[in-house]
C-alpha positions as CSV (number, residue, x, y, z in Angstrom):
1,X,-43.3,65.1,20.9
2,X,-40.2,63.8,22.0
3,X,-36.8,65.1,21.7
4,X,-34.1,63.6,20.3
5,X,-30.3,64.2,19.9
6,X,-28.0,64.5,16.9
7,X,-25.0,62.7,18.4
8,X,-21.3,62.5,16.6
9,X,-22.6,61.9,13.0
10,X,-22.3,64.4,10.1
11,X,-25.6,66.3,9.1
12,X,-26.0,66.8,5.3
13,X,-28.6,68.8,3.0
14,X,-29.7,71.2,6.0
15,X,-31.2,74.1,5.1
16,X,-30.1,77.2,7.2
17,X,-33.4,78.7,7.8
18,X,-34.4,75.5,10.0
19,X,-31.7,76.7,12.0
20,X,-33.0,78.7,14.9
21,X,-32.2,79.7,18.5
22,X,-29.2,79.8,20.3
23,X,-26.2,77.5,18.9
24,X,-23.7,76.1,20.9
25,X,-19.7,77.4,21.1
26,X,-17.9,75.8,17.9
27,X,-14.5,74.9,17.6
28,X,-13.3,77.3,14.4
29,X,-10.1,75.0,13.9
30,X,-13.2,72.3,12.6
31,X,-14.3,74.9,10.3
32,X,-13.4,74.3,6.5
33,X,-13.6,76.5,3.3
34,X,-12.4,79.7,5.6
35,X,-9.8,81.8,4.6
36,X,-6.8,81.7,7.5
37,X,-7.2,84.8,9.5
38,X,-4.2,85.9,12.0
39,X,-4.4,88.8,14.3
40,X,-1.1,90.3,16.2
41,X,-0.7,93.5,17.9
42,X,2.3,94.4,15.1
43,X,2.5,94.1,11.3
44,X,3.9,90.2,9.9
45,X,7.5,90.3,8.6
46,X,9.2,88.5,5.8
47,X,10.2,85.2,8.1
48,X,6.6,85.2,9.2
49,X,5.6,81.7,8.1
50,X,2.1,80.8,8.8
51,X,0.9,77.3,8.4
52,X,-2.1,77.8,5.8
53,X,0.3,79.4,3.4
54,X,-0.6,81.6,0.3
55,X,-3.9,83.6,1.4
56,X,-3.6,84.3,4.9
57,X,-4.8,87.3,6.0
58,X,-2.9,89.1,8.9
59,X,-4.8,92.0,11.2
60,X,-2.4,94.4,13.1
61,X,-4.9,94.8,16.0
62,X,-2.9,98.4,17.0
63,X,-2.9,99.9,13.6
64,X,-5.8,98.6,12.1
65,X,-3.5,97.6,8.7
66,X,-4.3,94.5,7.2
67,X,-2.0,92.3,4.8
68,X,-2.7,89.2,2.5
69,X,0.1,86.8,1.9
70,X,0.7,86.7,-1.7
71,X,4.1,84.9,-2.2
72,X,4.6,82.4,0.3
73,X,8.2,81.9,0.3
74,X,10.0,80.4,3.7
75,X,12.0,83.3,5.3
76,X,11.1,85.9,2.2
77,X,7.5,85.8,2.5
78,X,5.6,88.9,0.5
79,X,2.9,90.6,2.6
80,X,0.7,93.0,0.5
81,X,-1.0,95.7,2.4
82,X,-4.8,95.6,1.4
83,X,-5.8,97.6,4.8
84,X,-5.8,101.9,5.2
85,X,-2.6,101.9,5.4
86,X,0.6,101.7,2.8
87,X,4.0,99.7,2.9
88,X,4.2,96.0,1.8
89,X,6.4,93.8,3.7
90,X,8.9,92.1,1.4
91,X,12.2,90.4,1.0
92,X,15.2,93.1,0.6
93,X,16.7,93.5,-3.0
94,X,19.2,95.5,-3.9
95,X,17.9,95.6,-7.1
96,X,15.3,98.4,-8.1
97,X,12.0,98.3,-9.7
98,X,10.4,101.8,-9.5
99,X,13.3,104.4,-10.0
100,X,17.0,105.3,-9.9
101,X,18.3,107.8,-8.5
102,X,21.4,109.9,-9.3
103,X,23.0,112.1,-6.1
104,X,25.7,115.5,-6.5
105,X,28.7,115.6,-8.9
106,X,31.1,118.5,-10.2
107,X,30.4,120.7,-12.8
108,X,33.5,122.4,-13.3
109,X,34.8,125.5,-11.7
110,X,35.5,124.0,-8.6
111,X,31.6,123.5,-8.0
112,X,29.5,120.7,-6.7
113,X,25.8,120.7,-7.2
114,X,23.5,119.0,-4.2
115,X,20.9,117.5,-6.5
116,X,19.1,114.3,-6.1
117,X,18.0,113.7,-9.7
118,X,15.2,110.7,-10.3
119,X,14.5,108.6,-13.5
120,X,12.2,105.8,-14.3
121,X,12.8,102.0,-14.3
122,X,9.6,101.1,-16.5
123,X,9.8,103.5,-19.0
124,X,12.7,105.3,-20.7
125,X,12.7,109.1,-19.9
126,X,14.9,112.1,-18.8
127,X,15.8,112.6,-15.0
128,X,13.8,115.1,-13.0
129,X,15.2,116.7,-10.2
130,X,13.2,115.5,-6.6
131,X,15.3,116.8,-3.9
132,X,19.0,118.3,-2.3
133,X,21.6,116.6,-0.5
134,X,22.6,119.0,2.5
135,X,25.4,120.3,0.7
136,X,26.7,120.0,-3.1
137,X,29.4,117.4,-2.9
138,X,31.3,114.8,-5.3
139,X,33.0,111.5,-5.3
140,X,30.5,109.9,-3.1
141,X,29.1,106.3,-2.9
142,X,25.3,105.4,-2.8
143,X,23.4,102.9,-0.1
144,X,19.8,101.6,-0.2
145,X,17.5,99.8,2.3
146,X,14.0,99.0,1.4
147,X,12.3,102.4,2.1
148,X,15.6,104.9,2.1
149,X,18.8,106.0,-0.8
150,X,21.7,107.0,1.2
151,X,25.0,109.0,0.4
152,X,28.1,108.7,2.0
153,X,31.3,110.8,2.3
154,X,32.6,112.9,-1.2
155,X,34.6,115.9,-1.3
156,X,33.7,119.5,-1.3
157,X,35.9,122.0,-3.0
158,X,38.0,124.2,0.2
159,X,36.6,122.0,2.4
160,X,38.3,118.5,1.5
161,X,36.9,115.1,2.0
162,X,33.5,114.6,4.1
163,X,32.7,112.1,6.5
164,X,28.8,112.7,6.4
165,X,26.2,109.8,5.7
166,X,22.8,111.1,4.5
167,X,19.6,109.8,3.8
168,X,16.6,110.4,1.8
169,X,13.5,108.5,2.0
170,X,11.9,106.8,-1.6
171,X,8.0,107.0,-0.4
172,X,8.3,110.9,-1.2
173,X,10.5,113.2,-3.3
174,X,12.0,115.0,-0.5
175,X,15.5,116.4,0.2
176,X,18.1,114.1,2.2
177,X,19.0,114.5,6.0
178,X,22.5,114.0,7.9
179,X,22.1,110.9,9.8
180,X,25.8,109.7,11.1
181,X,29.3,110.0,10.0
182,X,31.9,107.2,8.7
183,X,34.8,106.7,10.6
184,X,37.1,108.7,8.4
185,X,36.4,111.6,5.7
186,X,37.0,110.1,2.4
187,X,35.8,110.6,-1.1
188,X,35.9,108.3,-4.6
189,X,35.3,105.1,-2.1
190,X,33.1,102.0,-3.3
191,X,29.7,101.7,-1.8
192,X,27.5,98.4,-1.5
193,X,24.4,97.3,0.4
194,X,23.1,94.2,2.2
195,X,19.5,93.9,3.7
196,X,20.3,95.3,6.7
197,X,23.7,97.7,6.4
198,X,25.4,100.0,4.2
199,X,29.0,99.6,3.8
200,X,31.8,101.7,2.0
201,X,34.7,100.6,1.5
202,X,38.4,102.0,0.3
203,X,38.6,105.6,-0.7
204,X,40.8,108.7,-0.8
205,X,42.0,109.8,2.4
206,X,44.9,110.0,4.3
207,X,47.0,108.3,3.6
208,X,44.8,106.3,0.6
209,X,42.1,104.3,2.7
210,X,41.8,100.2,2.7
211,X,39.0,100.0,5.5
212,X,35.6,99.0,4.9
213,X,32.9,101.0,7.0
214,X,29.6,99.8,8.0
215,X,26.4,101.6,9.2
216,X,22.9,100.2,9.7
217,X,19.8,101.2,8.2
218,X,17.4,100.2,11.2
219,X,18.5,103.6,13.0
220,X,20.4,106.6,12.1
221,X,24.0,105.6,13.8
222,X,27.6,106.1,12.9
223,X,29.5,103.8,10.7
224,X,32.1,101.4,12.2
225,X,35.4,99.7,10.7
226,X,34.6,96.0,10.4
227,X,37.6,94.9,8.2
228,X,39.9,95.7,5.3
229,X,40.4,95.3,1.5
230,X,43.1,93.9,0.1
231,X,44.8,96.6,-1.1
232,X,44.4,100.3,0.0
233,X,42.8,102.1,-3.0
234,X,41.1,105.1,-4.2
235,X,38.8,105.7,-7.3
236,X,37.4,102.5,-6.9
237,X,33.8,101.3,-7.3
238,X,31.0,98.4,-6.0
239,X,28.7,95.8,-6.7
240,X,26.7,94.1,-3.9
241,X,25.1,90.2,-4.4
242,X,22.5,88.9,-1.4
243,X,25.7,87.6,0.2
244,X,28.6,89.6,-0.6
245,X,30.1,93.0,-1.2
246,X,32.3,93.5,-4.0
247,X,35.3,96.2,-4.3
248,X,36.9,96.5,-8.4
249,X,39.6,98.5,-9.6
250,X,41.2,101.7,-8.6
251,X,44.3,103.2,-8.1
252,X,44.6,102.0,-11.7
253,X,44.5,98.0,-10.1
254,X,42.6,95.3,-11.8
255,X,41.6,93.7,-8.3
256,X,38.0,92.3,-7.8
257,X,37.7,92.1,-3.7
258,X,35.1,90.2,-1.9
259,X,33.8,90.4,1.6
260,X,30.4,88.7,3.1
261,X,27.6,90.6,4.9
262,X,27.4,87.3,7.4
263,X,29.9,88.7,9.5
264,X,32.6,91.4,9.9
265,X,35.8,90.4,7.9
266,X,38.7,91.4,5.5
267,X,37.8,91.1,1.6
268,X,39.8,88.6,-0.7
269,X,41.1,88.7,-3.8
270,X,38.7,86.7,-6.2
271,X,39.4,88.0,-9.6
272,X,40.4,90.4,-12.1
273,X,39.0,92.8,-14.6
274,X,39.9,92.7,-17.9
275,X,41.9,96.3,-17.8
276,X,43.2,98.1,-14.5
277,X,41.8,101.1,-14.6
278,X,39.5,103.8,-12.2
279,X,36.8,105.5,-11.8
280,X,34.0,103.0,-13.2
281,X,30.5,102.8,-12.3
282,X,29.0,99.8,-10.6
283,X,25.7,97.7,-11.5
284,X,24.1,94.4,-10.3
285,X,21.7,92.0,-11.6
286,X,21.2,89.3,-8.8
287,X,23.9,86.6,-10.5
288,X,26.4,89.0,-11.7
289,X,28.8,91.8,-11.2
290,X,29.1,94.6,-13.9
291,X,31.7,97.8,-14.2
292,X,30.9,100.2,-17.3
293,X,33.2,102.8,-18.6
294,X,36.5,104.3,-16.4
295,X,39.5,105.3,-17.3
296,X,43.5,104.7,-16.9
297,X,45.4,106.9,-19.6
298,X,42.2,106.8,-22.0
299,X,38.6,106.8,-21.3
300,X,37.0,103.1,-21.9
301,X,33.5,102.1,-23.2
302,X,33.7,98.7,-21.6
303,X,31.0,96.6,-19.8
304,X,32.7,94.1,-17.8
305,X,31.1,91.2,-16.4
306,X,31.8,88.7,-13.3
307,X,29.9,86.0,-11.7
308,X,28.5,85.8,-7.9
309,X,28.3,82.3,-8.1
310,X,32.4,81.7,-8.3
311,X,35.1,83.5,-7.9
312,X,36.4,84.3,-11.7
313,X,37.9,87.1,-13.4
314,X,35.6,89.6,-15.7
315,X,34.5,89.3,-19.3
316,X,34.3,92.5,-21.5
317,X,29.9,92.0,-22.9
318,X,29.4,95.2,-24.4
319,X,29.8,99.0,-24.5
320,X,28.3,102.1,-22.7
321,X,27.6,105.0,-25.9
322,X,30.5,107.1,-25.1
323,X,34.0,106.8,-23.4
324,X,33.7,108.4,-20.1
325,X,34.7,107.9,-16.3
326,X,33.1,109.3,-12.9
327,X,29.5,108.4,-13.4
328,X,26.7,107.2,-11.5
329,X,25.7,103.3,-11.6
330,X,21.9,101.9,-11.2
331,X,20.5,98.7,-10.9
332,X,17.2,97.6,-11.8
333,X,16.0,93.7,-11.7
334,X,16.5,93.8,-15.4
335,X,18.9,96.0,-16.6
336,X,22.0,98.6,-15.7
337,X,22.1,102.0,-15.9
338,X,25.0,104.6,-16.8
339,X,24.5,107.9,-15.3
340,X,26.6,111.3,-16.5
341,X,30.6,111.6,-16.3
342,X,33.6,112.7,-17.6
343,X,34.4,112.4,-21.6
344,X,37.8,114.3,-21.3
345,X,38.0,117.9,-22.9
346,X,34.9,117.8,-23.9
347,X,33.8,118.4,-20.2
348,X,30.9,116.3,-18.3
349,X,28.2,114.3,-19.9
350,X,24.6,114.1,-19.0
351,X,23.6,111.2,-20.6
352,X,21.5,108.1,-19.0
353,X,22.9,104.7,-20.9
354,X,21.3,101.2,-20.0
355,X,21.8,98.0,-21.2
356,X,20.4,94.7,-20.3
357,X,21.1,92.0,-17.7
358,X,19.2,89.1,-19.6
359,X,22.2,89.1,-22.8
360,X,25.6,90.6,-23.6
361,X,24.8,93.5,-25.2
362,X,25.7,97.4,-25.9
363,X,24.0,99.8,-24.2
364,X,21.8,102.5,-25.7
365,X,21.1,105.9,-24.6
366,X,17.4,105.9,-23.2
367,X,17.4,110.1,-21.3
368,X,19.0,112.6,-19.6
369,X,19.8,113.4,-16.0
370,X,18.8,117.3,-15.3
371,X,22.8,118.5,-15.3
372,X,25.7,117.5,-16.9
373,X,28.5,116.5,-14.4
374,X,30.9,114.0,-13.1
375,X,33.1,113.1,-10.5
376,X,31.2,109.8,-9.6
377,X,27.8,110.9,-9.4
378,X,26.3,108.5,-5.9
379,X,23.9,106.0,-7.6
380,X,21.1,104.0,-5.8
381,X,17.7,102.4,-6.7
382,X,14.0,102.0,-5.2
């Protein structure tokens, strides 16, 4: 029986059982119906943009971990870890989806606590104590990377203003460690976070400070001075958009200052709060900055809101449940939180308030922190 040769013609309706013997090498790029698969000696990044898009499988040939592209947005991809390891690769967001944190604070009689409190963003419940700062202190600021919370500066009775930068992990409940220093010891400053750096602006120092300090998340290192606020001030607070940091109020001012994350530069005055005041708590949605509570000659319940899209004044859009100052501010993707605070002669408070970003409305009391305290309880979120 003579042999025939199949030439460059499509073969259809051929049963796999009829294929025997050694098959020739086939160019994989010509195959169809096969999910795209990539190998690399490292993990993917948010800017790893595969041509095949959604559903691409990425295998790390060093660790053996495997990722699937579950959100294909150029430069902001989400790679979900489906291998033996943990930790998805996703774009940074200042807001959290899992938990809020409140760190340290003043409980009276010249006593500061080192408590790291944690509360849920997915259910309304009391906070739990999940770790300790290296030392009890008050009037710090909070920052966040994708993986860690940070606390910078602060004040200790008998020890004065502090310059330490502390860090704790979100992956497990654990104590903080000292990983660097601010350029100057200071307290009652404002905190902001970009995807790569933490910022500390203004604050009580000698003299009152206008400096904007910046430290990296990628490594444990000291901060550097990268710019100045428009006015030196203390008892201020901060917000963060995806591109800019904001420093509000302080030293009984109504100023809203704004500085860019893209370059090291001075801040500019871009608007006013509804009232000149001190010691508010700052929250941030993806589109707006919020300021809750605060004090001047009296204590306030106001929730101020200003837009990130343009430079404009804030408006009063609601109230927290109690007039108080010097509490912590936390932000989920859907809600702002105000934790603890000083309520005047009645002393310190442990109330955890929550208000929605979706509409302008009053806050509700949704739980308690573990300790009633004040003096700028540092807040952050995961």
